[in-house]
Residue, then its C-alpha position, 0 to 999 in steps of 0.5 A: x827513451x823517446x829522445x824528442x819527447x824527453x828533450x822537449x819535456x826537459x828543455x821546456x820544463x826549465x828545471x835541472x835534473x842531472x840524471x835526465x840531462x846526462x841521459x839526453x846528452x848521451x843519446x844526442x852525442x850518439x847522433x850524427x853531427x848534422x842531427x845534433x844542432x837540428x834537434x836543438x834548433x826549435x828550443x834555442x829561441x825560447x829556452x835559456x836551458x836549451x842554450x846551456x844544454x847546447x853548450x854541452x852537446x859537442x856541436x861543431x863551431x859552425x853550429x855555435x856560430x849559427x846560434x849567434x844571430x838567434x841568440x842576439x835576436x831572441x835574448x833579453x837581459x835575463x837570458x843574454x848571459x846564458x846565450x853568450x856563455x854557450x856560444x863564445x867559448x865554443x867559437x873562440x875569442x877572435x871569432x867572438x870579436x869579429x861578430x861583435x864588430x859586425x854587430x857594432x857596425x850594424x848598430x844593433x843595440x843588444x850588442x852592448x849587453x854582449x860586450x858587458x858579459x864578454x870579459x866575464x866569459x873569457x876570464x880564464x883565457x888571457x887573450x894576446x895583447x893584440x886581442x885585448x887592444x881589439x876588444x878595447x877598440x870595440x868597446x870604445x866604438x860601441x861607446x861612441x855609437x851609444x850602444x852601451x848602457x853602462x860605463x866600462x870604466x866604472x864596471x870593469x875599472x881602468x880606462x876603457x873609454x875616453 
């Protein structure tokens, strides 16, 4: 098995192959922690498959956090779901909220799409009431800044924005 060649073929082909994926994951997990992210980095900008694959590689939380700006810059409407699904569960609810706050403060228009998917990504995690309040405040701030392309009240139900 030529790891780099097989990885390149798998991630650029965009077709799922469970056997190949298992073999690649096994080979990558044998590598030192520092090498894992470095090997995936060239593919993260162009392949939603790479984002889903990265989620399974057992990277460090700092590696997933480093993927945040790459995903935000390179994701489009069709791939942002893959990107946020790969990163958010691995860095946790509170770090995700802090990163969303930073993007709202910078006025990044793509953050609205991230906010749309966050409740769906964390559906099985019940954040504390404090975290729910922080998220609700972030949604209101993004709404007030015209960064949302949807009305949270109609999408998620309930009173999200005034």
